[in-house]
Each structure stands twice: as structure tokens, then as C-alpha cells.
C-alpha positions in Angstrom: -15.1 -17.5 -3.3 -18.8 -17.8 -3.9 -20.4 -18.4 -7.2 -23.4 -16.0 -6.7 -24.4 -13.6 -9.4 -26.3 -10.4 -8.7 -28.4 -8.5 -11.2 -30.5 -5.4 -11.0 -34.0 -5.8 -9.5 -36.3 -7.7 -11.8 -38.6 -4.8 -12.6 -35.8 -2.6 -13.6 -34.1 -5.3 -15.7 -37.4 -6.0 -17.4 -37.8 -2.4 -18.4 -34.3 -2.3 -19.6 -34.8 -5.5 -21.7 -37.7 -3.8 -23.4 -35.4 -0.9 -24.3 -37.8 1.7 -22.7 -36.5 5.1 -21.6 -36.2 5.3 -17.8 -36.7 8.3 -15.5 -33.4 10.0 -15.0 -31.7 9.7 -11.6 -30.4 13.1 -10.7 -29.9 12.7 -7.0 -26.5 14.2 -6.5 -26.3 13.1 -2.9 -25.9 9.5 -4.0 -22.4 10.4 -5.3 -21.4 11.2 -1.8 -23.0 8.2 -0.2 -23.9 4.8 -1.7 -22.2 5.6 -5.0 -18.6 6.6 -5.8 -18.0 10.0 -7.5 -18.2 8.2 -11.0 -21.3 6.2 -10.1 -20.1 2.8 -8.9 -21.4 1.1 -5.8 -19.2 2.3 -3.0 -19.8 -0.7 -0.7 -18.3 -4.2 -1.2 -20.5 -7.2 -2.0 -22.3 -9.4 0.4 -19.6 -12.0 0.9 -16.7 -9.5 0.9 -15.0 -10.9 -2.2 -15.4 -7.5 -3.8 -14.2 -4.8 -1.3 -15.5 -1.3 -0.8 -14.0 1.4 -3.0 -11.6 3.5 -0.9 -10.4 6.0 -3.4 -8.5 3.8 -5.8 -4.8 3.4 -6.3 -3.1 6.7 -5.4 -0.1 8.3 -7.1 3.1 6.7 -5.8 1.5 3.4 -5.0 4.4 1.5 -6.5 7.7 2.4 -8.2 8.0 3.3 -11.9 11.3 2.2 -13.3 13.5 4.3 -15.7 12.3 2.4 -18.7 8.7 3.2 -17.9 8.0 -0.1 -16.3 5.2 0.1 -13.7 6.2 -2.2 -10.8 3.3 -4.5 -10.0 1.9 -3.4 -6.6 0.4 -6.9 -6.1 3.4 -8.9 -7.2 3.4 -11.0 -4.0 -0.2 -12.2 -4.3 -1.1 -15.7 -5.3 -4.3 -16.8 -7.1 -7.2 -17.5 -4.8 -8.6 -19.8 -7.4 -7.6 -21.4 -10.7 -10.6 -22.1 -13.0 -10.0 -24.7 -15.7 -11.8 -27.4 -17.6 -11.9 -29.7 -14.6 -13.8 -27.2 -12.3 -15.4 -24.7 -14.7 -18.9 -26.0 -14.1 -18.6 -25.1 -10.4 -17.9 -21.4 -11.2 -20.1 -20.9 -14.3 -22.0 -18.1 -12.6 -18.8 -16.1 -12.3 -17.6 -16.8 -15.9 -18.8 -14.9 -19.0 -20.1 -17.1 -21.9 -16.9 -16.1 -23.7 -14.7 -17.5 -20.9 -16.7 -20.7 -20.8 -16.2 -21.0 -24.6 -12.4 -20.5 -24.3 -12.2 -23.3 -21.7 -14.2 -25.6 -23.9 -12.2 -24.7 -27.0 -8.8 -25.1 -25.3 -8.6 -27.8 -22.6 -5.3 -26.4 -21.3 -6.7 -22.8 -20.9 -7.0 -21.6 -17.3 -8.2 -18.4 -15.5 -6.1 -17.3 -12.5 -8.4 -15.4 -10.1 -6.6 -13.1 -7.7 -7.9 -10.9 -4.8 -10.0 -8.0 -6.0 -8.5 -4.5 -5.8 -10.7 -1.5 -6.8 -7.8 0.5 -8.1 -9.6 2.8 -10.6 -9.2 6.6 -9.9 -9.4 9.7 -12.0 -8.5 13.4 -11.2 -10.6 15.6 -9.0 -11.3 18.0 -11.9 -13.0 15.1 -13.8 -15.1 14.3 -10.7 -16.1 17.9 -10.2 -17.3 18.1 -13.9 -19.1 14.7 -13.5 -21.3 16.3 -10.8 -22.1 19.2 -13.1 -23.1 16.7 -15.8 -25.9 15.2 -13.6 -29.3 16.4 -15.0 -27.5 18.5 -17.7 -26.1 16.1 -20.2 -28.7 14.4 -22.4 -28.8 11.7 -25.1 -29.3 13.3 -28.5 -30.6 12.0 -31.8 -32.0 8.7 -30.4 -28.8 8.1 -28.4 -26.4 8.7 -31.2 -24.9 11.8 -29.6 -24.8 14.0 -26.5 -26.2 17.4 -25.7 -24.5 19.8 -23.3 -21.4 17.6 -22.9 -17.8 18.8 -22.5 -15.9 16.2 -20.4 -16.3 14.1 -17.3 -18.6 11.1 -16.9 -21.8 12.1 -18.7 -24.2 9.7 -16.8 -22.8 8.6 -13.4 -26.2 7.2 -12.5 -27.3 5.6 -15.8 -30.8 4.2 -16.4 -30.5 3.4 -20.1 -28.2 1.2 -22.2 -26.8 4.0 -24.3 -26.0 6.0 -21.2 -23.7 3.2 -20.1 -22.1 3.0 -23.5 -21.5 6.8 -23.6 -19.8 6.6 -20.2 -17.3 4.2 -21.9 -16.9 6.2 -25.1 -16.2 9.4 -23.2 -14.3 8.0 -20.2 -11.2 9.8 -18.9 -8.0 8.8 -20.8 -5.6 11.4 -19.6 -6.9 14.3 -21.8 -4.1 13.5 -24.3 -1.8 10.6 -24.8 1.4 10.2 -26.8 2.6 6.6 -26.9 4.5 3.8 -28.6 2.8 0.5 -28.7 2.6 -2.8 -30.7 0.1 -5.3 -32.1 0.4 -8.9 -33.3 -2.0 -11.5 -34.8 -1.0 -14.9 -33.6 -1.7 -17.6 -36.1 -3.1 -21.1 -35.1 0.5 -22.5 -35.2 1.8 -19.8 -32.9 3.6 -17.7 -35.5 3.2 -13.9 -35.3 4.7 -10.7 -36.6 4.9 -7.7 -34.3 3.8 -4.3 -35.8 5.1 -1.3 -33.9 3.4 2.1 -33.9 3.4 5.5 -32.4 0.2 7.4 -31.7 -1.0 10.8 -30.5 -4.6 11.4 -29.3 -6.1 14.6 -27.8 -9.6 14.9 -26.5 -11.4 18.2 -27.0 -10.6 19.4 -23.5 -6.9 19.3 -24.4 -7.2 20.9 -27.8 -6.7 24.6 -27.0 -8.3 26.0 -30.1 -11.2 23.6 -30.4 -14.6 25.4 -30.1 -16.4 24.4 -26.9 -19.5 23.5 -28.7 -17.8 21.6 -31.5 -19.1 18.2 -32.4 -15.7 16.7 -31.4 -14.7 14.0 -29.1 -11.0 13.7 -30.0 -8.3 13.9 -32.7 -5.9 11.0 -33.2 -3.3 9.6 -35.5 -1.3 6.4 -35.6 2.0 5.9 -37.5 3.5 2.5 -38.3 7.2 2.2 -37.4 7.9 -1.5 -38.3 8.1 -3.9 -40.0 9.7 -2.2 -43.0 7.0 -3.1 -45.5 4.4 -1.1 -43.4 6.8 1.6 -42.1 5.5 5.2 -42.7 1.9 4.4 -43.1 -0.2 7.0 -41.1 -3.9 7.1 -40.3 -5.6 10.3 -39.0 -9.1 10.5 -37.6 -11.3 13.4 -36.4 -13.8 11.7 -34.1 -17.2 13.5 -33.7 -19.4 12.9 -30.7 -22.4 12.4 -32.9 -21.3 10.4 -36.0 -24.7 10.2 -37.5 -25.1 13.9 -38.2 -21.3 14.1 -39.0 -19.4 11.0 -40.0 -15.9 10.3 -38.7 -13.3 12.1 -40.9 -10.3 9.9 -41.6 -7.3 10.1 -43.9 -4.4 7.7 -44.7 -1.0 8.2 -46.1 0.6 5.2 -47.8 4.3 5.8 -48.6 4.3 3.8 -51.8 1.5 6.0 -53.2 3.0 9.2 -51.9 -0.3 10.9 -51.3 -2.8 11.5 -48.6 -6.3 10.1 -49.3 -9.5 10.0 -47.4 -10.4 6.8 -45.7 -14.1 6.7 -45.3 -14.1 3.0 -44.5 -12.2 3.4 -41.2 -15.4 2.7 -39.2 -17.9 0.0 -38.2 -16.8 -3.5 -39.4 -13.9 -2.6 -41.7 -10.9 -4.6 -40.8 -8.4 -2.9 -38.5 -5.0 -2.8 -40.3 -2.6 -5.7 -39.9 -5.1 -7.9 -37.9 -5.9 -10.2 -40.8 -9.6 -9.4 -40.2 -9.4 -10.5 -36.6 -10.4 -7.0 -35.3 -12.8 -4.6 -36.9 -12.6 -0.8 -36.6 -15.3 -0.4 -34.0 -13.9 -3.1 -31.7 -10.7 -1.1 -31.0 -10.7 0.3 -27.5 -13.4 -2.3 -26.8 -16.0 -0.4 -28.7 -15.8 3.0 -30.4 -17.7 5.0 -32.9 -21.4 5.4 -33.7 -23.9 3.1 -32.0 -26.6 3.6 -34.7 -26.5 0.2 -36.4 -27.6 -1.7 -33.2 -30.5 -1.9 -30.9 -29.1 -1.6 -27.4 -30.4 -3.4 -24.3 -29.4 -2.9 -20.7 -29.1 -6.4 -19.1 -28.2 -5.2 -15.6 -25.2 -5.3 -13.3 -23.4 -8.6 -12.6 -20.5 -10.0 -10.6 -18.0 -11.6 -12.9 -14.4 -12.6 -13.1 -12.8 -10.2 -15.5 -9.2 -9.1 -16.5 -8.0 -6.5 -14.1 -4.9 -4.9 -12.6 -2.8 -6.4 -15.5 0.6 -5.2 -14.5 2.1 -8.6 -15.3 0.8 -8.4 -18.8 2.7 -5.2 -19.5 5.9 -6.1 -17.6 8.9 -4.8 -19.5 11.1 -7.6 -18.1 9.1 -9.9 -20.4 9.1 -9.9 -24.2 6.3 -10.3 -26.7 7.4 -13.9 -27.2 6.9 -14.5 -23.5 3.4 -13.2 -23.7 2.0 -14.4 -27.1 1.7 -18.2 -26.9 -0.1 -20.6 -29.3 -3.9 -20.3 -29.0 -4.0 -17.7 -26.2 -1.9 -15.3 -24.2 0.4 -16.7 -21.5 -2.0 -17.4 -18.6 0.8 -16.8 -16.1 0.9 -13.2 -17.3 -2.8 -12.6 -17.2 -4.7 -11.6 -14.0 -8.4 -11.9 -13.3 -10.4 -10.5 -10.4 -14.1 -10.5 -9.4 -15.7 -7.2 -10.1 -19.2 -5.7 -10.7 -19.8 -4.9 -14.3 -22.6 -3.3 -16.3 -23.8 -5.7 -19.1 -25.2 -4.4 -22.4 -26.4 -6.4 -25.4 -26.4 -4.9 -28.9 -28.5 -6.6 -31.7 -28.1 -5.6 -35.3 -31.0 -3.5 -36.5 -33.1 -4.9 -39.4 -31.7 -3.6 -42.7 -28.3 -2.7 -41.2 -25.0 -4.4 -42.1 -22.2 -5.6 -39.7 -20.2 -8.8 -39.4 -21.4 -9.1 -35.8 -25.1 -9.7 -35.5 -25.0 -9.6 -31.7 -22.6 -8.3 -29.2 -22.5 -8.5 -25.4 -20.4 -6.1 -23.5 -19.1 -5.9 -19.9 -18.2 -2.5 -18.5 -16.2 -2.1 -15.2 -18.4 -0.1 -12.8 -15.3 1.8 -11.4 -13.7 3.0 -14.6 -16.5 2.6 -17.2 -14.0 0.7 -19.4 -15.1 -2.3 -21.4 -13.3 -5.3 -19.9 -14.8 -8.1 -21.9 -17.2 -8.9 -24.8 -18.7 -11.7 -26.9 -19.2 -11.2 -30.6 -21.7 -13.4 -32.5 -22.0 -14.0 -36.3 -25.1 -13.8 -38.5 -26.1 -17.4 -37.5 -26.1 -16.5 -33.8 -22.9 -18.5 -33.1 -20.3 -17.2 -30.7 -17.5 -16.2 -33.0 -15.0 -14.1 -31.1 -14.2 -13.2 -27.5 -12.7 -9.9 -26.4 -10.7 -9.2 -23.3 -9.4 -5.8 -22.4 -6.9 -5.9 -19.6 -7.4 -3.0 -17.3 -4.5 -1.3 -15.4 -4.3 1.9 -13.3 -1.6 4.3 -14.4 -1.5 5.6 -10.9 1.0 8.5 -11.4 -1.4 10.2 -13.8 -4.7 8.9 -12.3 -5.7 7.1 -15.5 -7.4 3.7 -15.8 -6.5 2.3 -19.2 -5.6 -0.9 -21.0 -2.4 -2.9 -20.7 -3.5 -4.9 -23.7 -6.6 -5.7 -25.9 -6.9 -9.3 -27.0 -9.5 -10.8 -29.4 -9.8 -14.6 -29.7 -11.3 -16.1 -32.8 -13.0 -19.4 -31.6 -13.4 -20.6 -35.2 -9.9 -20.0 -36.7 -7.9 -20.5 -33.6 -6.1 -17.2 -34.2 -6.0 -14.2 -31.9 -5.1 -10.5 -32.2 -3.3 -8.6 -29.4 -3.2 -4.8 -29.4 -1.9 -2.0 -27.2 1.2 -4.0 -26.1 4.2 -2.2 -24.5 6.5 -5.0 -23.1 9.3 -4.0 -25.5 8.7 -0.2 -25.4 11.5 1.2 -23.2 9.9 4.5 -22.1 6.7 5.8 -20.5 3.8 7.2 -22.4 3.3 11.0 -22.2 -0.1 12.1 -20.8 -2.0 15.4 -20.6 -0.3 17.5 -23.3 -2.2 20.6 -24.5 -2.3 20.5 -28.3 -4.0 22.4 -31.1 -5.9 21.5 -34.3 -2.8 22.1 -36.3 -1.3 19.0 -34.7 -3.9 16.9 -36.5 -4.3 18.1 -40.0 -4.2 15.9 -43.2 -1.3 18.0 -44.5 0.9 16.6 -41.7 0.5 13.0 -42.7 3.1 13.1 -45.5 5.7 14.6 -43.2 4.9 12.1 -40.5 5.2 9.2 -42.9 8.8 10.1 -44.0 
């Protein structure tokens, strides 16, 4: 495997670095030729270590067991390369700064690099709408919202940083998803407590009575199931597309208080519940919510080793104890591959407040999902490293996460979210729901 890194042409990268607006690329024929239907480069890379995209992982690609376990279609593969402290300098051009920091912080940490498979695939309806979005969807209010958007990839041929970010924020996640999942914060000594949830999310396309022109991206609620001291707590959010003209509406029900109250702080850098401050609200799902507190810069496109095809990480034959080891997740259950990623940098605007003064994000070109990030404190020091482990739910044509892990380089703790190893059934995708399924009045009933 080579250690070359490829970026966008210098002139383009320079313009991006200056945060200038670029001329829109509305050439639809590219989506039938050099680009895939969502805007990734169709061809492989020069040395063949990244293959051409051939349609992604099709439904039926591997068995799905009765308990919802997705059998790993690449189970027989062995790592092409193991990167560790002894050889990391040879592969530094493939590693993100966060990965290099993890190797430096933990001498026993290693990155198992497997053959690359471009498995991302979404339904034809989404691809058809993506073509309609070209030249129609626009950034609004300085990039804080979208005009003329309903669904699909808004900017399959992005030329600005915020267009790339919006491709992530609006990416296809099955239309609606009902799921059970778990999270845990692993202390420096390896101790952790698992928190179990159930959750329901519906994007506007799957809310039958949502106005087509509503400032709405999705509705979602999360209910805590265990441990007992948290059981019955429920958080509901109505997520606008443009959160500057209309802030996120959020409510919480706490059983001990027996009342539903507004939760205006469920945004930006407020701590995500039960993470001991290791994850902030807008770091969930990699990045979510309003982008208005940062200046955004498009760095370019790079070839990096990133978490991908993480079927081993969500293996239901393994337990949370098997996965969550001291200092970092079990490296035998984590898979990395070489992929092309869009790289963005966000720097806190003067006068704005956030615990992260700078963030660097890596978005998979095939799915528009955030797969890695570095988070810097107010002194400019690298503080935390995010890894979002992509997997293709091939039966429903949804690229999504098998797990979200945030490592704290200073405290030695890490938080793991979206885990399903001990969930004994499949998630439910694609339900058609209504606004009545997401009202504050339901929270008390859900919390019982």
C-alpha cells in the first residue's frame, strides 16, 4: 500500500482556504460519467488501493440472522497492513492527525488496514431526487440553511465547505428509523456502565402530514431504558433545517420531576447525557445542528485510512465487554480501509462560544457520512478524536454507523455510542409517521 496523499488542485484548494464562494458545478452529465450518482469519484485511485465504485453492496449480499445480526461479508479477509508505534512514521500520509495522536498516546494501539470495499449504496428514488437538486438547491442565510430542498443529496458536486457539510446533515438514513441501542463512557481504569435506549426518528419525507415547505429536517425522540436510575427519561427534538431563523425545539421528561419541560440547551456544546462531558450535543452523529458559530473552510479531498465496513464492531456474538477495553475499543473488532474523504476545517468565530475552538472533519465521498474528526481546545491543543464506524445496511440500502467513539486524549476516557452488540433484533427502517408521533404531550406516556 502506498503512502501517497492526493488533494484537490492547488488553485481550487487555495480558493477554498480563503472561504470564497465558488461557481456552482451544475453539469449533470458528470453523475453518469466520472462521478457516481451521489457525486463521488467513480474511478479507483492511481495505484488501485481504492477500487472503482461498482454500485455498492447490494441487498442480499450476506445473511442476516434471526437476532438481527448482519453477517460480515468480508469475514475471511486478513489485514493488508497493521500500523502501530513501530511503523507509524512510514504511513503518516495515510493517517489523520487524530490517529497519529492515538498511536503516540497509547503505545499498544494499532490500526488494522483491510482491503477497501466501496459498499455505500442508497435507493434509486434518492438518486433521482439528487439529480433534480442540481442547480435548484441553494445555501440560504450565509450557509445556515437550504432553499428549495426536500430530500436527496443537496449538492452532489460541491464547491464550498458548507455544501459538503449539508450533504452530511441531510444524507439518507432510511427515511425513518426505530431502534434500540446503547452507549457507555469508559473510564481511564476500564470501568464503564452501559446505558440502553430506544429511539425513533423520522425525516420530513416520512412524516405524512408535514408541510412540504416546512423548515423541518426531522423529528426524533430518545427514551432511556436502563440503568434504573435513568429509566424513563425521554428527550424529544424537532430539528429545523435552518436553526438560525428557528432554533431547535427540544423537550425532556424526567420521571422524578413528573413533568415535561423545554430543553433549550440541547444544542451546540452542551454535554450529551450520560457521557460525563465526553461528547457534546453537536458531536452526535459526527456533527449535527446549526453551523453558525464557526467559519468553515474546504481543505480538499484526501486519501486516508478511516473506519469502514465495521461489521465486526456490531457483531451480536460479542458483548459490550468484548468491545470496550481500557483506553480504546478492542482493535481486533475495528476495521480500517483506505478511502477518499472530503476534509473540512471549522474555526470558532470571534465572539462566539464553544468548547471546541477548531474542528477538522473527514467525510466519506461515497456516503457523505462523517467518518473521523479532530477536536481542539481553546489553546489550540488536540483534545479529542472522533471515529464514526461506517457500515452498509444492505437490505435497506442505508449507509450508517455501527458505532460512534470519541477518545479524550487528556483524560484517557472515551465514549462509545450507537452500540448494538447486545440488542437481539433488527432496527426498523422506513416507517411513515405523523406529527402526532412526536409531540411533547407523548413524553410522559413514553416515560412510564
